mmCIF file as Biopython writes it, N, C-alpha, C and O atoms, coordinates in Angstrom:
data_model
#
loop_
_atom_site.group_PDB
_atom_site.id
_atom_site.type_symbol
_atom_site.label_atom_id
_atom_site.label_alt_id
_atom_site.label_comp_id
_atom_site.label_asym_id
_atom_site.label_entity_id
_atom_site.label_seq_id
_atom_site.pdbx_PDB_ins_code
_atom_site.Cartn_x
_atom_site.Cartn_y
_atom_site.Cartn_z
_atom_site.occupancy
_atom_site.B_iso_or_equiv
_atom_site.auth_seq_id
_atom_site.auth_asym_id
_atom_site.pdbx_PDB_model_num
ATOM 1   N N  . MET A ? 1  ? -88.551  182.483 66.567 1.0 0.0 1  A 1 
ATOM 2   C CA . MET A ? 1  ? -89.466  183.591 66.445 1.0 0.0 1  A 1 
ATOM 3   C C  . MET A ? 1  ? -90.878  183.039 66.260 1.0 0.0 1  A 1 
ATOM 4   O O  . MET A ? 1  ? -91.089  182.037 65.577 1.0 0.0 1  A 1 
ATOM 5   N N  . THR A ? 2  ? -91.819  183.706 66.877 1.0 0.0 2  A 1 
ATOM 6   C CA . THR A ? 2  ? -93.208  183.309 66.724 1.0 0.0 2  A 1 
ATOM 7   C C  . THR A ? 2  ? -93.886  184.178 65.665 1.0 0.0 2  A 1 
ATOM 8   O O  . THR A ? 2  ? -93.368  185.218 65.259 1.0 0.0 2  A 1 
ATOM 9   N N  . PHE A ? 3  ? -95.053  183.721 65.235 1.0 0.0 3  A 1 
ATOM 10  C CA . PHE A ? 3  ? -95.850  184.487 64.284 1.0 0.0 3  A 1 
ATOM 11  C C  . PHE A ? 3  ? -96.154  185.878 64.855 1.0 0.0 3  A 1 
ATOM 12  O O  . PHE A ? 3  ? -96.038  186.886 64.159 1.0 0.0 3  A 1 
ATOM 13  N N  . GLU A ? 4  ? -96.541  185.911 66.117 1.0 0.0 4  A 1 
ATOM 14  C CA . GLU A ? 4  ? -96.905  187.167 66.753 1.0 0.0 4  A 1 
ATOM 15  C C  . GLU A ? 4  ? -95.721  188.134 66.821 1.0 0.0 4  A 1 
ATOM 16  O O  . GLU A ? 4  ? -95.883  189.336 66.612 1.0 0.0 4  A 1 
ATOM 17  N N  . GLU A ? 5  ? -94.539  187.610 67.113 1.0 0.0 5  A 1 
ATOM 18  C CA . GLU A ? 5  ? -93.340  188.451 67.151 1.0 0.0 5  A 1 
ATOM 19  C C  . GLU A ? 5  ? -93.021  189.022 65.771 1.0 0.0 5  A 1 
ATOM 20  O O  . GLU A ? 5  ? -92.639  190.185 65.642 1.0 0.0 5  A 1 
ATOM 21  N N  . ALA A ? 6  ? -93.183  188.196 64.752 1.0 0.0 6  A 1 
ATOM 22  C CA . ALA A ? 6  ? -92.921  188.648 63.381 1.0 0.0 6  A 1 
ATOM 23  C C  . ALA A ? 6  ? -93.877  189.767 62.992 1.0 0.0 6  A 1 
ATOM 24  O O  . ALA A ? 6  ? -93.464  190.764 62.399 1.0 0.0 6  A 1 
ATOM 25  N N  . ILE A ? 7  ? -95.148  189.605 63.323 1.0 0.0 7  A 1 
ATOM 26  C CA . ILE A ? 7  ? -96.141  190.633 63.006 1.0 0.0 7  A 1 
ATOM 27  C C  . ILE A ? 7  ? -95.820  191.933 63.743 1.0 0.0 7  A 1 
ATOM 28  O O  . ILE A ? 7  ? -95.903  193.018 63.168 1.0 0.0 7  A 1 
ATOM 29  N N  . LYS A ? 8  ? -95.456  191.815 65.006 1.0 0.0 8  A 1 
ATOM 30  C CA . LYS A ? 8  ? -95.123  193.010 65.797 1.0 0.0 8  A 1 
ATOM 31  C C  . LYS A ? 8  ? -93.928  193.739 65.183 1.0 0.0 8  A 1 
ATOM 32  O O  . LYS A ? 8  ? -93.941  194.963 65.054 1.0 0.0 8  A 1 
ATOM 33  N N  . GLU A ? 9  ? -92.900  192.983 64.808 1.0 0.0 9  A 1 
ATOM 34  C CA . GLU A ? 9  ? -91.724  193.613 64.210 1.0 0.0 9  A 1 
ATOM 35  C C  . GLU A ? 9  ? -92.070  194.263 62.873 1.0 0.0 9  A 1 
ATOM 36  O O  . GLU A ? 9  ? -91.577  195.349 62.567 1.0 0.0 9  A 1 
ATOM 37  N N  . MET A ? 10 ? -92.911  193.613 62.078 1.0 0.0 10 A 1 
ATOM 38  C CA . MET A ? 10 ? -93.326  194.219 60.803 1.0 0.0 10 A 1 
ATOM 39  C C  . MET A ? 10 ? -94.084  195.521 61.041 1.0 0.0 10 A 1 
ATOM 40  O O  . MET A ? 10 ? -93.897  196.497 60.313 1.0 0.0 10 A 1 
ATOM 41  N N  . GLU A ? 11 ? -94.940  195.532 62.064 1.0 0.0 11 A 1 
ATOM 42  C CA . GLU A ? 11 ? -95.666  196.761 62.382 1.0 0.0 11 A 1 
ATOM 43  C C  . GLU A ? 11 ? -94.704  197.887 62.763 1.0 0.0 11 A 1 
ATOM 44  O O  . GLU A ? 11 ? -94.897  199.035 62.364 1.0 0.0 11 A 1 
ATOM 45  N N  . GLU A ? 12 ? -93.671  197.557 63.534 1.0 0.0 12 A 1 
ATOM 46  C CA . GLU A ? 12 ? -92.671  198.552 63.922 1.0 0.0 12 A 1 
ATOM 47  C C  . GLU A ? 12 ? -91.914  199.074 62.701 1.0 0.0 12 A 1 
ATOM 48  O O  . GLU A ? 12 ? -91.631  200.267 62.599 1.0 0.0 12 A 1 
ATOM 49  N N  . ILE A ? 13 ? -91.593  198.181 61.790 1.0 0.0 13 A 1 
ATOM 50  C CA . ILE A ? 13 ? -90.897  198.578 60.568 1.0 0.0 13 A 1 
ATOM 51  C C  . ILE A ? 13 ? -91.780  199.511 59.740 1.0 0.0 13 A 1 
ATOM 52  O O  . ILE A ? 13 ? -91.306  200.522 59.221 1.0 0.0 13 A 1 
ATOM 53  N N  . ILE A ? 14 ? -93.040  199.176 59.620 1.0 0.0 14 A 1 
ATOM 54  C CA . ILE A ? 14 ? -93.963  200.018 58.845 1.0 0.0 14 A 1 
ATOM 55  C C  . ILE A ? 14 ? -94.035  201.417 59.446 1.0 0.0 14 A 1 
ATOM 56  O O  . ILE A ? 14 ? -94.015  202.415 58.726 1.0 0.0 14 A 1 
ATOM 57  N N  . GLN A ? 15 ? -94.119  201.478 60.771 1.0 0.0 15 A 1 
ATOM 58  C CA . GLN A ? 15 ? -94.159  202.786 61.432 1.0 0.0 15 A 1 
ATOM 59  C C  . GLN A ? 15 ? -92.895  203.590 61.136 1.0 0.0 15 A 1 
ATOM 60  O O  . GLN A ? 15 ? -92.966  204.792 60.881 1.0 0.0 15 A 1 
ATOM 61  N N  . LYS A ? 16 ? -91.740  202.927 61.169 1.0 0.0 16 A 1 
ATOM 62  C CA . LYS A ? 16 ? -90.488  203.622 60.866 1.0 0.0 16 A 1 
ATOM 63  C C  . LYS A ? 16 ? -90.457  204.112 59.424 1.0 0.0 16 A 1 
ATOM 64  O O  . LYS A ? 16 ? -90.047  205.239 59.147 1.0 0.0 16 A 1 
ATOM 65  N N  . LEU A ? 17 ? -90.895  203.254 58.513 1.0 0.0 17 A 1 
ATOM 66  C CA . LEU A ? 17 ? -90.872  203.633 57.094 1.0 0.0 17 A 1 
ATOM 67  C C  . LEU A ? 17 ? -91.847  204.771 56.803 1.0 0.0 17 A 1 
ATOM 68  O O  . LEU A ? 17 ? -91.566  205.630 55.967 1.0 0.0 17 A 1 
ATOM 69  N N  . GLU A ? 18 ? -92.978  204.782 57.480 1.0 0.0 18 A 1 
ATOM 70  C CA . GLU A ? 18 ? -93.976  205.819 57.250 1.0 0.0 18 A 1 
ATOM 71  C C  . GLU A ? 18 ? -93.667  207.113 57.997 1.0 0.0 18 A 1 
ATOM 72  O O  . GLU A ? 18 ? -93.987  208.203 57.523 1.0 0.0 18 A 1 
ATOM 73  N N  . GLY A ? 19 ? -93.049  206.986 59.154 1.0 0.0 19 A 1 
ATOM 74  C CA . GLY A ? 19 ? -92.919  208.148 60.023 1.0 0.0 19 A 1 
ATOM 75  C C  . GLY A ? 19 ? -91.574  208.839 60.027 1.0 0.0 19 A 1 
ATOM 76  O O  . GLY A ? 19 ? -91.464  209.966 60.509 1.0 0.0 19 A 1 
ATOM 77  N N  . GLU A ? 20 ? -90.570  208.205 59.514 1.0 0.0 20 A 1 
ATOM 78  C CA . GLU A ? 20 ? -89.234  208.788 59.579 1.0 0.0 20 A 1 
ATOM 79  C C  . GLU A ? 20 ? -88.701  209.087 58.182 1.0 0.0 20 A 1 
ATOM 80  O O  . GLU A ? 20 ? -89.038  208.420 57.204 1.0 0.0 20 A 1 
ATOM 81  N N  . ASN A ? 21 ? -87.878  210.088 58.130 1.0 0.0 21 A 1 
ATOM 82  C CA . ASN A ? 21 ? -87.193  210.421 56.880 1.0 0.0 21 A 1 
ATOM 83  C C  . ASN A ? 21 ? -85.861  209.682 56.897 1.0 0.0 21 A 1 
ATOM 84  O O  . ASN A ? 21 ? -84.835  210.220 57.313 1.0 0.0 21 A 1 
ATOM 85  N N  . LEU A ? 22 ? -85.903  208.447 56.438 1.0 0.0 22 A 1 
ATOM 86  C CA . LEU A ? 22 ? -84.734  207.571 56.507 1.0 0.0 22 A 1 
ATOM 87  C C  . LEU A ? 22 ? -83.882  207.680 55.251 1.0 0.0 22 A 1 
ATOM 88  O O  . LEU A ? 22 ? -84.395  207.916 54.157 1.0 0.0 22 A 1 
ATOM 89  N N  . PRO A ? 23 ? -82.589  207.507 55.417 1.0 0.0 23 A 1 
ATOM 90  C CA . PRO A ? 23 ? -81.740  207.385 54.232 1.0 0.0 23 A 1 
ATOM 91  C C  . PRO A ? 23 ? -82.178  206.157 53.422 1.0 0.0 23 A 1 
ATOM 92  O O  . PRO A ? 23 ? -82.672  205.178 53.981 1.0 0.0 23 A 1 
ATOM 93  N N  . LEU A ? 24 ? -81.995  206.223 52.137 1.0 0.0 24 A 1 
ATOM 94  C CA . LEU A ? 24 ? -82.435  205.152 51.245 1.0 0.0 24 A 1 
ATOM 95  C C  . LEU A ? 24 ? -81.884  203.795 51.661 1.0 0.0 24 A 1 
ATOM 96  O O  . LEU A ? 24 ? -82.603  202.796 51.629 1.0 0.0 24 A 1 
ATOM 97  N N  . LYS A ? 25 ? -80.621  203.754 52.048 1.0 0.0 25 A 1 
ATOM 98  C CA . LYS A ? 25 ? -79.991  202.490 52.443 1.0 0.0 25 A 1 
ATOM 99  C C  . LYS A ? 25 ? -80.694  201.895 53.669 1.0 0.0 25 A 1 
ATOM 100 O O  . LYS A ? 25 ? -80.924  200.686 53.719 1.0 0.0 25 A 1 
ATOM 101 N N  . ASP A ? 26 ? -81.032  202.722 54.645 1.0 0.0 26 A 1 
ATOM 102 C CA . ASP A ? 26 ? -81.728  202.248 55.843 1.0 0.0 26 A 1 
ATOM 103 C C  . ASP A ? 26 ? -83.136  201.776 55.501 1.0 0.0 26 A 1 
ATOM 104 O O  . ASP A ? 26 ? -83.583  200.742 55.998 1.0 0.0 26 A 1 
ATOM 105 N N  . ALA A ? 27 ? -83.831  202.522 54.663 1.0 0.0 27 A 1 
ATOM 106 C CA . ALA A ? 27 ? -85.179  202.144 54.252 1.0 0.0 27 A 1 
ATOM 107 C C  . ALA A ? 27 ? -85.149  200.814 53.502 1.0 0.0 27 A 1 
ATOM 108 O O  . ALA A ? 27 ? -86.019  199.964 53.698 1.0 0.0 27 A 1 
ATOM 109 N N  . GLN A ? 28 ? -84.156  200.640 52.652 1.0 0.0 28 A 1 
ATOM 110 C CA . GLN A ? 28 ? -84.018  199.390 51.912 1.0 0.0 28 A 1 
ATOM 111 C C  . GLN A ? 28 ? -83.791  198.219 52.857 1.0 0.0 28 A 1 
ATOM 112 O O  . GLN A ? 28 ? -84.383  197.154 52.679 1.0 0.0 28 A 1 
ATOM 113 N N  . ALA A ? 29 ? -82.942  198.406 53.856 1.0 0.0 29 A 1 
ATOM 114 C CA . ALA A ? 29 ? -82.663  197.341 54.824 1.0 0.0 29 A 1 
ATOM 115 C C  . ALA A ? 29 ? -83.926  196.979 55.602 1.0 0.0 29 A 1 
ATOM 116 O O  . ALA A ? 29 ? -84.195  195.801 55.837 1.0 0.0 29 A 1 
ATOM 117 N N  . LEU A ? 30 ? -84.693  197.976 55.996 1.0 0.0 30 A 1 
ATOM 118 C CA . LEU A ? 30 ? -85.937  197.708 56.715 1.0 0.0 30 A 1 
ATOM 119 C C  . LEU A ? 30 ? -86.938  196.978 55.817 1.0 0.0 30 A 1 
ATOM 120 O O  . LEU A ? 30 ? -87.621  196.055 56.260 1.0 0.0 30 A 1 
ATOM 121 N N  . PHE A ? 31 ? -87.017  197.392 54.572 1.0 0.0 31 A 1 
ATOM 122 C CA . PHE A ? 31 ? -87.933  196.747 53.629 1.0 0.0 31 A 1 
ATOM 123 C C  . PHE A ? 31 ? -87.536  195.288 53.418 1.0 0.0 31 A 1 
ATOM 124 O O  . PHE A ? 31 ? -88.399  194.413 53.359 1.0 0.0 31 A 1 
ATOM 125 N N  . GLU A ? 32 ? -86.250  195.027 53.308 1.0 0.0 32 A 1 
ATOM 126 C CA . GLU A ? 32 ? -85.776  193.647 53.131 1.0 0.0 32 A 1 
ATOM 127 C C  . GLU A ? 32 ? -86.104  192.799 54.360 1.0 0.0 32 A 1 
ATOM 128 O O  . GLU A ? 32 ? -86.500  191.641 54.233 1.0 0.0 32 A 1 
ATOM 129 N N  . ARG A ? 33 ? -85.938  193.377 55.541 1.0 0.0 33 A 1 
ATOM 130 C CA . ARG A ? 33 ? -86.275  192.653 56.782 1.0 0.0 33 A 1 
ATOM 131 C C  . ARG A ? 33 ? -87.772  192.364 56.821 1.0 0.0 33 A 1 
ATOM 132 O O  . ARG A ? 33 ? -88.186  191.265 57.188 1.0 0.0 33 A 1 
ATOM 133 N N  . ALA A ? 34 ? -88.577  193.344 56.446 1.0 0.0 34 A 1 
ATOM 134 C CA . ALA A ? 34 ? -90.024  193.150 56.426 1.0 0.0 34 A 1 
ATOM 135 C C  . ALA A ? 34 ? -90.409  192.048 55.441 1.0 0.0 34 A 1 
ATOM 136 O O  . ALA A ? 34 ? -91.349  191.295 55.695 1.0 0.0 34 A 1 
ATOM 137 N N  . SER A ? 35 ? -89.703  191.949 54.335 1.0 0.0 35 A 1 
ATOM 138 C CA . SER A ? 35 ? -89.980  190.899 53.347 1.0 0.0 35 A 1 
ATOM 139 C C  . SER A ? 35 ? -89.694  189.518 53.929 1.0 0.0 35 A 1 
ATOM 140 O O  . SER A ? 35 ? -90.455  188.575 53.710 1.0 0.0 35 A 1 
ATOM 141 N N  . VAL A ? 36 ? -88.606  189.404 54.665 1.0 0.0 36 A 1 
ATOM 142 C CA . VAL A ? 36 ? -88.262  188.134 55.321 1.0 0.0 36 A 1 
ATOM 143 C C  . VAL A ? 36 ? -89.337  187.770 56.347 1.0 0.0 36 A 1 
ATOM 144 O O  . VAL A ? 36 ? -89.772  186.621 56.429 1.0 0.0 36 A 1 
ATOM 145 N N  . LEU A ? 37 ? -89.753  188.761 57.121 1.0 0.0 37 A 1 
ATOM 146 C CA . LEU A ? 37 ? -90.781  188.521 58.133 1.0 0.0 37 A 1 
ATOM 147 C C  . LEU A ? 37 ? -92.118  188.144 57.493 1.0 0.0 37 A 1 
ATOM 148 O O  . LEU A ? 37 ? -92.833  187.283 58.005 1.0 0.0 37 A 1 
ATOM 149 N N  . ALA A ? 38 ? -92.451  188.784 56.385 1.0 0.0 38 A 1 
ATOM 150 C CA . ALA A ? 38 ? -93.699  188.476 55.684 1.0 0.0 38 A 1 
ATOM 151 C C  . ALA A ? 38 ? -93.673  187.045 55.163 1.0 0.0 38 A 1 
ATOM 152 O O  . ALA A ? 38 ? -94.673  186.333 55.258 1.0 0.0 38 A 1 
ATOM 153 N N  . LYS A ? 39 ? -92.547  186.621 54.616 1.0 0.0 39 A 1 
ATOM 154 C CA . LYS A ? 39 ? -92.422  185.251 54.114 1.0 0.0 39 A 1 
ATOM 155 C C  . LYS A ? 39 ? -92.564  184.252 55.259 1.0 0.0 39 A 1 
ATOM 156 O O  . LYS A ? 39 ? -93.264  183.247 55.134 1.0 0.0 39 A 1 
ATOM 157 N N  . PHE A ? 40 ? -91.899  184.535 56.362 1.0 0.0 40 A 1 
ATOM 158 C CA . PHE A ? 40 ? -91.998  183.674 57.543 1.0 0.0 40 A 1 
ATOM 159 C C  . PHE A ? 40 ? -93.444  183.581 58.016 1.0 0.0 40 A 1 
ATOM 160 O O  . PHE A ? 40 ? -93.939  182.490 58.301 1.0 0.0 40 A 1 
ATOM 161 N N  . SER A ? 41 ? -94.118  184.719 58.099 1.0 0.0 41 A 1 
ATOM 162 C CA . SER A ? 41 ? -95.502  184.761 58.565 1.0 0.0 41 A 1 
ATOM 163 C C  . SER A ? 41 ? -96.413  183.971 57.635 1.0 0.0 41 A 1 
ATOM 164 O O  . SER A ? 41 ? -97.291  183.241 58.095 1.0 0.0 41 A 1 
ATOM 165 N N  . GLN A ? 42 ? -96.210  184.113 56.344 1.0 0.0 42 A 1 
ATOM 166 C CA . GLN A ? 42 ? -97.022  183.375 55.368 1.0 0.0 42 A 1 
ATOM 167 C C  . GLN A ? 42 ? -96.813  181.874 55.519 1.0 0.0 42 A 1 
ATOM 168 O O  . GLN A ? 42 ? -97.768  181.103 55.437 1.0 0.0 42 A 1 
ATOM 169 N N  . GLU A ? 43 ? -95.567  181.456 55.740 1.0 0.0 43 A 1 
ATOM 170 C CA . GLU A ? 43 ? -95.282  180.039 55.932 1.0 0.0 43 A 1 
ATOM 171 C C  . GLU A ? 43 ? -95.961  179.515 57.201 1.0 0.0 43 A 1 
ATOM 172 O O  . GLU A ? 43 ? -96.498  178.408 57.213 1.0 0.0 43 A 1 
ATOM 173 N N  . GLU A ? 44 ? -95.932  180.313 58.260 1.0 0.0 44 A 1 
ATOM 174 C CA . GLU A ? 44 ? -96.584  179.905 59.506 1.0 0.0 44 A 1 
ATOM 175 C C  . GLU A ? 44 ? -98.095  179.794 59.318 1.0 0.0 44 A 1 
ATOM 176 O O  . GLU A ? 44 ? -98.717  178.860 59.826 1.0 0.0 44 A 1 
ATOM 177 N N  . LEU A ? 45 ? -98.683  180.735 58.596 1.0 0.0 45 A 1 
ATOM 178 C CA . LEU A ? 45 ? -100.116 180.668 58.313 1.0 0.0 45 A 1 
ATOM 179 C C  . LEU A ? 45 ? -100.457 179.441 57.481 1.0 0.0 45 A 1 
ATOM 180 O O  . LEU A ? 45 ? -101.476 178.792 57.716 1.0 0.0 45 A 1 
ATOM 181 N N  . SER A ? 46 ? -99.613  179.123 56.516 1.0 0.0 46 A 1 
ATOM 182 C CA . SER A ? 46 ? -99.842  177.942 55.683 1.0 0.0 46 A 1 
ATOM 183 C C  . SER A ? 46 ? -99.777  176.667 56.517 1.0 0.0 46 A 1 
ATOM 184 O O  . SER A ? 46 ? -100.604 175.770 56.351 1.0 0.0 46 A 1 
ATOM 185 N N  . LYS A ? 47 ? -98.804  176.586 57.405 1.0 0.0 47 A 1 
ATOM 186 C CA . LYS A ? 47 ? -98.684  175.417 58.282 1.0 0.0 47 A 1 
ATOM 187 C C  . LYS A ? 47 ? -99.928  175.279 59.150 1.0 0.0 47 A 1 
ATOM 188 O O  . LYS A ? 47 ? -100.480 174.189 59.301 1.0 0.0 47 A 1 
ATOM 189 N N  . THR A ? 48 ? -100.358 176.400 59.717 1.0 0.0 48 A 1 
ATOM 190 C CA . THR A ? 48 ? -101.532 176.376 60.590 1.0 0.0 48 A 1 
ATOM 191 C C  . THR A ? 48 ? -102.781 175.987 59.810 1.0 0.0 48 A 1 
ATOM 192 O O  . THR A ? 48 ? -103.602 175.209 60.294 1.0 0.0 48 A 1 
ATOM 193 N N  . SER A ? 49 ? -102.923 176.528 58.605 1.0 0.0 49 A 1 
ATOM 194 C CA . SER A ? 49 ? -104.077 176.172 57.771 1.0 0.0 49 A 1 
ATOM 195 C C  . SER A ? 49 ? -104.082 174.683 57.471 1.0 0.0 49 A 1 
ATOM 196 O O  . SER A ? 49 ? -105.128 174.036 57.513 1.0 0.0 49 A 1 
ATOM 197 N N  . GLY A ? 50 ? -102.908 174.142 57.169 1.0 0.0 50 A 1 
ATOM 198 C CA . GLY A ? 50 ? -102.800 172.713 56.904 1.0 0.0 50 A 1 
ATOM 199 C C  . GLY A ? 50 ? -103.179 171.876 58.111 1.0 0.0 50 A 1 
ATOM 200 O O  . GLY A ? 50 ? -103.867 170.863 57.986 1.0 0.0 50 A 1 
ATOM 201 N N  . LYS A ? 51 ? -102.728 172.302 59.275 1.0 0.0 51 A 1 
ATOM 202 C CA . LYS A ? 51 ? -103.062 171.570 60.499 1.0 0.0 51 A 1 
ATOM 203 C C  . LYS A ? 51 ? -104.562 171.638 60.774 1.0 0.0 51 A 1 
ATOM 204 O O  . LYS A ? 51 ? -105.180 170.637 61.138 1.0 0.0 51 A 1 
ATOM 205 N N  . LEU A ? 52 ? -105.146 172.828 60.598 1.0 0.0 52 A 1 
ATOM 206 C CA . LEU A ? 52 ? -106.584 172.978 60.824 1.0 0.0 52 A 1 
ATOM 207 C C  . LEU A ? 52 ? -107.389 172.138 59.840 1.0 0.0 52 A 1 
ATOM 208 O O  . LEU A ? 52 ? -108.399 171.539 60.210 1.0 0.0 52 A 1 
ATOM 209 N N  . TYR A ? 53 ? -106.944 172.096 58.595 1.0 0.0 53 A 1 
ATOM 210 C CA . TYR A ? 53 ? -107.612 171.268 57.589 1.0 0.0 53 A 1 
ATOM 211 C C  . TYR A ? 53 ? -107.562 169.800 58.002 1.0 0.0 53 A 1 
ATOM 212 O O  . TYR A ? 53 ? -108.557 169.084 57.889 1.0 0.0 53 A 1 
ATOM 213 N N  . GLN A ? 54 ? -106.405 169.355 58.480 1.0 0.0 54 A 1 
ATOM 214 C CA . GLN A ? 54 ? -106.256 167.954 58.889 1.0 0.0 54 A 1 
ATOM 215 C C  . GLN A ? 54 ? -107.149 167.647 60.080 1.0 0.0 54 A 1 
ATOM 216 O O  . GLN A ? 54 ? -107.770 166.585 60.124 1.0 0.0 54 A 1 
ATOM 217 N N  . ILE A ? 55 ? -107.225 168.551 61.041 1.0 0.0 55 A 1 
ATOM 218 C CA . ILE A ? 55 ? -108.091 168.345 62.206 1.0 0.0 55 A 1 
ATOM 219 C C  . ILE A ? 55 ? -109.549 168.261 61.764 1.0 0.0 55 A 1 
ATOM 220 O O  . ILE A ? 55 ? -110.289 167.387 62.214 1.0 0.0 55 A 1 
ATOM 221 N N  . LYS A ? 56 ? -109.959 169.172 60.882 1.0 0.0 56 A 1 
ATOM 222 C CA . LYS A ? 56 ? -111.337 169.164 60.386 1.0 0.0 56 A 1 
ATOM 223 C C  . LYS A ? 56 ? -111.636 167.860 59.662 1.0 0.0 56 A 1 
ATOM 224 O O  . LYS A ? 56 ? -112.709 167.279 59.825 1.0 0.0 56 A 1 
ATOM 225 N N  . LYS A ? 57 ? -110.685 167.412 58.866 1.0 0.0 57 A 1 
ATOM 226 C CA . LYS A ? 57 ? -110.857 166.157 58.129 1.0 0.0 57 A 1 
ATOM 227 C C  . LYS A ? 57 ? -111.032 164.990 59.097 1.0 0.0 57 A 1 
ATOM 228 O O  . LYS A ? 57 ? -111.881 164.125 58.885 1.0 0.0 57 A 1 
ATOM 229 N N  . GLU A ? 58 ? -110.230 164.969 60.155 1.0 0.0 58 A 1 
ATOM 230 C CA . GLU A ? 58 ? -110.338 163.907 61.154 1.0 0.0 58 A 1 
ATOM 231 C C  . GLU A ? 58 ? -111.673 163.984 61.892 1.0 0.0 58 A 1 
ATOM 232 O O  . GLU A ? 58 ? -112.302 162.958 62.150 1.0 0.0 58 A 1 
ATOM 233 N N  . LEU A ? 59 ? -112.103 165.192 62.230 1.0 0.0 59 A 1 
ATOM 234 C CA . LEU A ? 59 ? -113.393 165.353 62.902 1.0 0.0 59 A 1 
ATOM 235 C C  . LEU A ? 59 ? -114.546 164.925 62.003 1.0 0.0 59 A 1 
ATOM 236 O O  . LEU A ? 59 ? -115.490 164.279 62.459 1.0 0.0 59 A 1 
ATOM 237 N N  . ASP A ? 60 ? -114.467 165.287 60.721 1.0 0.0 60 A 1 
ATOM 238 C CA . ASP A ? 60 ? -115.496 164.868 59.766 1.0 0.0 60 A 1 
ATOM 239 C C  . ASP A ? 60 ? -115.552 163.347 59.671 1.0 0.0 60 A 1 
ATOM 240 O O  . ASP A ? 60 ? -116.631 162.763 59.570 1.0 0.0 60 A 1 
ATOM 241 N N  . SER A ? 61 ? -114.400 162.721 59.704 1.0 0.0 61 A 1 
ATOM 242 C CA . SER A ? 61 ? -114.320 161.255 59.630 1.0 0.0 61 A 1 
ATOM 243 C C  . SER A ? 61 ? -114.960 160.625 60.850 1.0 0.0 61 A 1 
ATOM 244 O O  . SER A ? 61 ? -115.709 159.656 60.729 1.0 0.0 61 A 1 
ATOM 245 N N  . VAL A ? 62 ? -114.675 161.163 62.019 1.0 0.0 62 A 1 
ATOM 246 C CA . VAL A ? 62 ? -115.262 160.646 63.260 1.0 0.0 62 A 1 
ATOM 247 C C  . VAL A ? 62 ? -116.765 160.829 63.250 1.0 0.0 62 A 1 
ATOM 248 O O  . VAL A ? 62 ? -117.507 159.929 63.643 1.0 0.0 62 A 1 
ATOM 249 N N  . THR A ? 63 ? -117.216 161.985 62.803 1.0 0.0 63 A 1 
ATOM 250 C CA . THR A ? 63 ? -118.647 162.276 62.742 1.0 0.0 63 A 1 
ATOM 251 C C  . THR A ? 63 ? -119.353 161.317 61.805 1.0 0.0 63 A 1 
ATOM 252 O O  . THR A ? 63 ? -120.438 160.834 62.127 1.0 0.0 63 A 1 
ATOM 253 N N  . GLU A ? 64 ? -118.770 161.031 60.663 1.0 0.0 64 A 1 
ATOM 254 C CA . GLU A ? 64 ? -119.357 160.099 59.693 1.0 0.0 64 A 1 
ATOM 255 C C  . GLU A ? 64 ? -119.430 158.684 60.253 1.0 0.0 64 A 1 
ATOM 256 O O  . GLU A ? 64 ? -120.384 157.955 59.986 1.0 0.0 64 A 1 
ATOM 257 N N  . GLU A ? 65 ? -118.421 158.297 61.029 1.0 0.0 65 A 1 
ATOM 258 C CA . GLU A ? 65 ? -118.406 156.957 61.619 1.0 0.0 65 A 1 
ATOM 259 C C  . GLU A ? 65 ? -119.506 156.810 62.666 1.0 0.0 65 A 1 
ATOM 260 O O  . GLU A ? 65 ? -120.028 155.712 62.859 1.0 0.0 65 A 1 
ATOM 261 N N  . GLU A ? 66 ? -119.862 157.893 63.340 1.0 0.0 66 A 1 
ATOM 262 C CA . GLU A ? 66 ? -120.881 157.842 64.383 1.0 0.0 66 A 1 
ATOM 263 C C  . GLU A ? 66 ? -122.291 157.767 63.804 1.0 0.0 66 A 1 
ATOM 264 O O  . GLU A ? 66 ? -123.230 157.360 64.488 1.0 0.0 66 A 1 
ATOM 265 N N  . ILE A ? 67 ? -122.430 158.158 62.561 1.0 0.0 67 A 1 
ATOM 266 C CA . ILE A ? 67 ? -123.760 158.190 61.942 1.0 0.0 67 A 1 
ATOM 267 C C  . ILE A ? 67 ? -124.189 156.836 61.537 1.0 0.0 67 A 1 
ATOM 268 O O  . ILE A ? 67 ? -125.283 156.671 60.999 1.0 0.0 67 A 1 
#
């Protein structure tokens, strides 16, 4: 699953929770799925932030060496 797919599925879940009169059990299952997707998305964002930080650090190092 990609970050984008997770976000899309969470959006669909939110629409269902807001727009439908769901039985409590169904709403709970959707909420639990959304929680899993949110955790996955947060982990993906953290990984990306770490990679971007590392790239910036490497670029800063190269820039300093050129000076």
